C-alpha positions in Angstrom: 154.7 83.3 5.3 151.5 84.0 5.1 148.6 82.0 3.5 144.9 83.3 2.8 142.0 80.6 2.0 141.5 77.1 2.9 141.5 78.0 6.4 144.9 78.1 7.0 146.5 81.2 8.3 149.9 80.6 8.4 152.8 78.0 8.0 156.3 77.5 8.4 158.6 75.1 6.7 161.4 73.3 8.4 164.9 73.4 7.2 164.7 69.9 5.3 161.2 70.6 3.9 160.0 67.3 5.6 158.0 68.9 8.3 155.9 72.3 8.8 154.0 73.9 11.3 150.7 75.3 10.2 148.2 77.8 12.1 144.8 76.8 11.5 141.7 77.5 13.3 143.5 78.6 16.3 145.7 75.8 16.7 149.3 74.9 16.1 150.0 71.6 14.2 153.0 69.8 13.0 152.7 68.1 10.0 155.2 65.4 8.4 155.3 65.5 4.6 157.1 61.5 4.8 154.8 59.8 7.4 151.8 62.1 7.0 151.5 62.4 11.0 149.7 65.4 12.7 150.5 66.5 16.1 148.9 69.3 18.0 151.5 71.8 19.7 149.0 73.7 21.6 146.6 76.8 20.7 149.1 79.8 21.4 152.2 80.6 19.9 154.2 80.1 23.5 152.9 76.5 23.8 153.5 75.7 19.9 157.4 76.9 20.3 157.6 75.0 24.1 156.1 71.8 22.1 158.8 72.2 19.5 161.8 72.5 22.0 160.4 69.3 24.0 160.2 67.4 20.7 163.9 68.7 20.1 162.6 70.3 16.8 162.7 74.0 17.5 165.9 74.4 15.7 164.4 72.8 13.0 162.1 75.7 11.9 164.3 78.9 12.1 161.7 81.2 11.2 159.3 80.6 13.8 
């Protein structure tokens, strides 16, 4: 889903809607709505995909 404004370029929600991947200012970040934790995934799509796989969360983001 593409978002325009607020410096956010794109974002994807997890299946359970607890987490989202945000692409902003040339970085991919994993945000958790419950813990309010933000984790840097990388600066490229490939890095972000690999980071999600390492975290065991890639399957939670079917649209990513």
